[in-house]
N, CA and C atoms as an extended XYZ file, in Angstrom:
276
Properties=species:S:1:pos:R:3:atomname:S:1:resname:S:1:resid:I:1 pbc="F F F"
N         0.840       -1.178        0.000 N   MET     1
C         0.000        0.000        0.000 CA  MET     1
C         0.882        1.237        0.000 C   MET     1
N         0.494        2.234       -0.762 N   SER     2
C         1.257        3.473       -0.866 CA  SER     2
C         1.022        4.364        0.343 C   SER     2
N         2.072        5.086        0.726 N   ARG     3
C         1.944        6.068        1.802 CA  ARG     3
C         1.177        7.277        1.287 C   ARG     3
N         0.481        8.008        2.165 N   PRO     4
C        -0.269        9.192        1.728 CA  PRO     4
C         0.592       10.204        0.968 C   PRO     4
N         1.851       10.384        1.389 N   SER     5
C         2.704       11.351        0.696 CA  SER     5
C         2.996       10.909       -0.730 C   SER     5
N         3.110        9.612       -0.959 N   GLN     6
C         3.321        9.108       -2.318 CA  GLN     6
C         2.082        9.332       -3.164 C   GLN     6
N         0.915        9.101       -2.598 N   LEU     7
C        -0.335        9.300       -3.335 CA  LEU     7
C        -0.503       10.761       -3.745 C   LEU     7
N        -0.080       11.679       -2.903 N   ALA     8
C        -0.239       13.107       -3.182 CA  ALA     8
C         0.679       13.576       -4.302 C   ALA     8
N         1.754       12.853       -4.568 N   THR     9
C         2.708       13.286       -5.596 CA  THR     9
C         2.471       12.633       -6.949 C   THR     9
N         1.573       11.700       -7.033 N   ARG    10
C         1.232       11.056       -8.304 CA  ARG    10
C        -0.017       11.713       -8.870 C   ARG    10
N         0.080       12.200      -10.083 N   LEU    11
C        -1.039       12.918      -10.686 CA  LEU    11
C        -1.552       12.180      -11.918 C   LEU    11
N        -2.853       12.194      -12.087 N   GLN    12
C        -3.478       11.576      -13.255 CA  GLN    12
C        -4.530       12.528      -13.810 C   GLN    12
N        -5.011       12.238      -14.999 N   ASP    13
C        -5.976       13.118      -15.677 CA  ASP    13
C        -5.446       14.550      -15.750 C   ASP    13
N        -4.174       14.684      -16.074 N   VAL    14
C        -3.501       15.979      -16.090 CA  VAL    14
C        -3.903       16.778      -17.333 C   VAL    14
N        -4.312       18.030      -17.099 N   VAL    15
C        -4.630       18.960      -18.185 CA  VAL    15
C        -3.793       20.220      -17.957 C   VAL    15
N        -3.051       20.613      -19.000 N   VAL    16
C        -2.247       21.829      -18.966 CA  VAL    16
C        -2.982       22.877      -19.794 C   VAL    16
N        -3.243       24.034      -19.201 N   ILE    17
C        -3.963       25.108      -19.880 CA  ILE    17
C        -3.033       26.310      -20.027 C   ILE    17
N        -2.823       26.739      -21.259 N   HIS    18
C        -2.032       27.938      -21.539 CA  HIS    18
C        -2.877       29.130      -21.109 C   HIS    18
N        -2.428       29.877      -20.107 N   GLU    19
C        -3.254       30.932      -19.520 CA  GLU    19
C        -3.518       32.097      -20.468 C   GLU    19
N        -2.603       32.385      -21.372 N   GLN    20
C        -2.803       33.502      -22.281 CA  GLN    20
C        -3.670       33.118      -23.484 C   GLN    20
N        -3.527       31.907      -23.975 N   LEU    21
C        -4.232       31.474      -25.186 CA  LEU    21
C        -5.466       30.621      -24.922 C   LEU    21
N        -5.536       30.017      -23.740 N   GLY    22
C        -6.652       29.130      -23.431 CA  GLY    22
C        -6.541       27.754      -24.073 C   GLY    22
N        -5.408       27.450      -24.697 N   VAL    23
C        -5.199       26.146      -25.330 CA  VAL    23
C        -5.008       25.091      -24.252 C   VAL    23
N        -5.664       23.940      -24.433 N   ARG    24
C        -5.579       22.834      -23.467 CA  ARG    24
C        -4.767       21.682      -24.031 C   ARG    24
N        -3.967       21.080      -23.143 N   TRP    25
C        -3.192       19.894      -23.497 CA  TRP    25
C        -3.534       18.819      -22.470 C   TRP    25
N        -4.135       17.750      -22.912 N   ARG    26
C        -4.424       16.607      -22.039 CA  ARG    26
C        -3.176       15.738      -22.004 C   ARG    26
N        -2.398       15.909      -20.947 N   ALA    27
C        -1.083       15.284      -20.859 CA  ALA    27
C        -1.095       13.893      -20.231 C   ALA    27
N        -2.161       13.528      -19.552 N   GLY    28
C        -2.235       12.179      -18.974 CA  GLY    28
C        -1.761       12.116      -17.539 C   GLY    28
N        -0.502       11.705      -17.346 N   LYS    29
C         0.026       11.495      -15.992 CA  LYS    29
C         1.234       12.381      -15.732 C   LYS    29
N         1.480       12.619      -14.437 N   ALA    30
C         2.620       13.424      -14.018 CA  ALA    30
C         2.969       13.052      -12.582 C   ALA    30
N         4.022       13.659      -12.088 N   MET    31
C         4.405       13.492      -10.682 CA  MET    31
C         4.963       14.812      -10.180 C   MET    31
N         4.897       14.986       -8.880 N   ILE    32
C         5.499       16.156       -8.255 CA  ILE    32
C         6.842       15.695       -7.699 C   ILE    32
N         7.901       16.380       -8.108 N   ASP    33
C         9.257       16.003       -7.711 CA  ASP    33
C        10.008       17.259       -7.289 C   ASP    33
N        10.331       17.355       -6.019 N   ALA    34
C        11.080       18.491       -5.471 CA  ALA    34
C        10.436       19.829       -5.834 C   ALA    34
N         9.113       19.888       -5.763 N   GLY    35
C         8.391       21.113       -6.017 CA  GLY    35
C         8.076       21.388       -7.480 C   GLY    35
N         8.588       20.585       -8.373 N   SER    36
C         8.308       20.723       -9.796 CA  SER    36
C         7.257       19.711      -10.214 C   SER    36
N         6.501       20.054      -11.248 N   ILE    37
C         5.528       19.124      -11.816 CA  ILE    37
C         6.173       18.540      -13.066 C   ILE    37
N         6.360       17.233      -13.078 N   VAL    38
C         7.066       16.561      -14.158 CA  VAL    38
C         6.079       15.701      -14.940 C   VAL    38
N         5.899       16.044      -16.210 N   LEU    39
C         5.009       15.296      -17.095 CA  LEU    39
C         5.848       14.406      -17.996 C   LEU    39
N         5.428       13.184      -18.154 N   MET    40
C         6.087       12.239      -19.045 CA  MET    40
C         5.011       11.593      -19.917 C   MET    40
N         4.455       12.363      -20.856 N   PRO    41
C         3.321       11.873      -21.633 CA  PRO    41
C         3.695       10.776      -22.619 C   PRO    41
N         2.718        9.965      -22.930 N   ALA    42
C         2.880        8.961      -23.976 CA  ALA    42
C         3.036        9.687      -25.314 C   ALA    42
N         3.629        9.038      -26.305 N   PRO    43
C         3.812        9.694      -27.612 CA  PRO    43
C         2.533       10.296      -28.193 C   PRO    43
N         1.413        9.677      -27.947 N   ALA    44
C         0.146       10.195      -28.478 CA  ALA    44
C        -0.327       11.441      -27.738 C   ALA    44
N         0.281       11.751      -26.596 N   ASN    45
C        -0.153       12.889      -25.770 CA  ASN    45
C         0.860       14.026      -25.742 C   ASN    45
N         1.656       14.182      -26.774 N   ARG    46
C         2.619       15.287      -26.823 CA  ARG    46
C         1.876       16.622      -26.881 C   ARG    46
N         2.525       17.706      -26.448 N   PRO    47
C         1.843       19.006      -26.452 CA  PRO    47
C         1.563       19.495      -27.871 C   PRO    47
N         0.529       20.307      -28.019 N   PRO    48
C         0.261       20.900      -29.327 CA  PRO    48
C         1.466       21.730      -29.789 C   PRO    48
N         1.702       21.739      -31.070 N   VAL    49
C         2.818       22.490      -31.646 CA  VAL    49
C         2.717       23.957      -31.231 C   VAL    49
N         3.824       24.485      -30.727 N   GLY    50
C         3.906       25.885      -30.346 CA  GLY    50
C         3.451       26.209      -28.938 C   GLY    50
N         2.836       25.258      -28.254 N   LEU    51
C         2.282       25.532      -26.916 CA  LEU    51
C         3.354       26.001      -25.936 C   LEU    51
N         4.544       25.451      -26.016 N   LEU    52
C         5.588       25.730      -25.031 CA  LEU    52
C         6.686       26.641      -25.565 C   LEU    52
N         6.448       27.288      -26.698 N   ASP    53
C         7.497       28.066      -27.358 CA  ASP    53
C         7.836       29.388      -26.681 C   ASP    53
N         6.873       30.087      -26.110 N   ASN    54
C         7.120       31.405      -25.542 CA  ASN    54
C         7.547       31.277      -24.081 C   ASN    54
N         8.788       31.671      -23.746 N   PRO    55
C         9.253       31.534      -22.362 CA  PRO    55
C         8.483       32.380      -21.356 C   PRO    55
N         7.738       33.374      -21.817 N   ALA    56
C         6.951       34.227      -20.914 CA  ALA    56
C         5.579       33.636      -20.602 C   ALA    56
N         5.188       32.584      -21.290 N   SER    57
C         3.866       31.991      -21.089 CA  SER    57
C         3.730       31.381      -19.704 C   SER    57
N         2.520       31.460      -19.172 N   THR    58
C         2.206       30.807      -17.907 CA  THR    58
C         1.081       29.805      -18.142 C   THR    58
N         0.996       28.824      -17.243 N   PHE    59
C         0.070       27.717      -17.412 CA  PHE    59
C        -0.636       27.405      -16.101 C   PHE    59
N        -1.810       26.831      -16.213 N   THR    60
C        -2.501       26.228      -15.084 CA  THR    60
C        -2.527       24.731      -15.350 C   THR    60
N        -2.163       23.953      -14.354 N   ILE    61
C        -2.195       22.496      -14.475 CA  ILE    61
C        -3.228       21.980      -13.492 C   ILE    61
N        -4.192       21.232      -14.001 N   SER    62
C        -5.194       20.616      -13.135 CA  SER    62
C        -5.072       19.099      -13.271 C   SER    62
N        -5.375       18.408      -12.176 N   ALA    63
C        -5.209       16.956      -12.147 CA  ALA    63
C        -5.929       16.378      -10.933 C   ALA    63
N        -5.926       15.071      -10.853 N   ARG    64
C        -6.346       14.349       -9.643 CA  ARG    64
C        -5.116       13.645       -9.109 C   ARG    64
N        -4.923       13.703       -7.787 N   ASP    65
C        -3.778       12.983       -7.232 CA  ASP    65
C        -4.148       11.533       -6.952 C   ASP    65
N        -3.188       10.770       -6.489 N   GLY    66
C        -3.395        9.346       -6.249 CA  GLY    66
C        -4.435        9.044       -5.193 C   GLY    66
N        -4.785       10.031       -4.398 N   GLY    67
C        -5.828        9.874       -3.388 CA  GLY    67
C        -7.192       10.306       -3.888 C   GLY    67
N        -7.268       10.691       -5.186 N   GLY    68
C        -8.531       11.093       -5.774 CA  GLY    68
C        -8.908       12.548       -5.552 C   GLY    68
N        -7.998       13.331       -4.979 N   ARG    69
C        -8.279       14.746       -4.714 CA  ARG    69
C        -7.972       15.592       -5.940 C   ARG    69
N        -8.794       16.610       -6.180 N   ALA    70
C        -8.541       17.560       -7.269 CA  ALA    70
C        -7.379       18.459       -6.876 C   ALA    70
N        -6.467       18.663       -7.812 N   ARG    71
C        -5.307       19.531       -7.575 CA  ARG    71
C        -5.239       20.556       -8.693 C   ARG    71
N        -4.802       21.763       -8.377 N   SER    72
C        -4.648       22.808       -9.370 CA  SER    72
C        -3.388       23.608       -9.051 C   SER    72
N        -2.588       23.857      -10.070 N   PHE    73
C        -1.350       24.617       -9.931 CA  PHE    73
C        -1.425       25.752      -10.944 C   PHE    73
N        -1.522       26.973      -10.448 N   GLN    74
C        -1.719       28.125      -11.320 CA  GLN    74
C        -0.432       28.913      -11.491 C   GLN    74
N        -0.356       29.593      -12.644 N   ASN    75
C         0.747       30.499      -12.929 CA  ASN    75
C         2.102       29.798      -12.892 C   ASN    75
N         2.165       28.566      -13.407 N   VAL    76
C         3.442       27.857      -13.486 CA  VAL    76
C         4.058       28.099      -14.867 C   VAL    76
N         5.362       27.924      -14.937 N   LYS    77
C         6.091       28.134      -16.190 CA  LYS    77
C         6.779       26.845      -16.608 C   LYS    77
N         6.883       26.678      -17.926 N   PHE    78
C         7.611       25.548      -18.488 CA  PHE    78
C         9.096       25.795      -18.292 C   PHE    78
N         9.804       24.807      -17.771 N   ASP    79
C        11.243       24.916      -17.525 CA  ASP    79
C        11.987       24.307      -18.707 C   ASP    79
N        12.302       25.157      -19.682 N   ARG    80
C        12.970       24.696      -20.896 CA  ARG    80
C        14.320       24.037      -20.577 C   ARG    80
N        15.028       24.525      -19.565 N   ALA    81
C        16.341       23.982      -19.203 CA  ALA    81
C        16.233       22.551      -18.683 C   ALA    81
N        15.096       22.202      -18.095 N   ALA    82
C        14.921       20.861      -17.541 CA  ALA    82
C        14.302       19.886      -18.540 C   ALA    82
N        13.908       20.397      -19.721 N   PHE    83
C        13.340       19.535      -20.758 CA  PHE    83
C        14.394       18.511      -21.142 C   PHE    83
N        14.040       17.243      -21.132 N   ALA    84
C        15.006       16.180      -21.393 CA  ALA    84
C        14.702       15.476      -22.709 C   ALA    84
N        15.726       14.908      -23.267 N   ALA    85
C        15.584       14.179      -24.534 CA  ALA    85
C        14.592       13.029      -24.409 C   ALA    85
N        14.392       12.528      -23.199 N   ASP    86
C        13.445       11.420      -23.010 CA  ASP    86
C        12.011       11.925      -22.866 C   ASP    86
N        11.796       13.200      -23.207 N   ARG    87
C        10.467       13.807      -23.243 CA  ARG    87
C         9.878       14.081      -21.873 C   ARG    87
N        10.700       14.562      -20.979 N   ARG    88
C        10.204       15.033      -19.677 CA  ARG    88
C         9.879       16.509      -19.813 C   ARG    88
N         8.668       16.882      -19.440 N   TYR    89
C         8.244       18.279      -19.466 CA  TYR    89
C         8.117       18.730      -18.020 C   TYR    89
N         8.899       19.726      -17.630 N   VAL    90
C         8.949       20.162      -16.235 CA  VAL    90
C         8.369       21.566      -16.127 C   VAL    90
N         7.486       21.746      -15.140 N   PHE    91
C         6.868       23.037      -14.867 CA  PHE    91
C         7.197       23.449      -13.445 C   PHE    91
N         7.497       24.726      -13.271 N   LEU    92
C         7.848       25.285      -11.947 CA  LEU    92
C         6.801       26.282      -11.505 C   LEU    92
């Protein structure tokens, strides 16, 4: 059985909303790691073209955690420096 802290850091039904454009990206699953939200979407769930291009853009991420609670993270930014070749998308 998972500890409550582990359940709180696992996110599912993740939706990333571009706050300026209103564009939605259904990213699937993510995790919270050291205060960052890390998305590792399946190939079919990659972000829409251009969604992450502007470094000034802010996003709202909504999801359900492993305990079934609704979670929302507003005014987060995509961390281009943490973007990895293995398709990790990190938001701060």
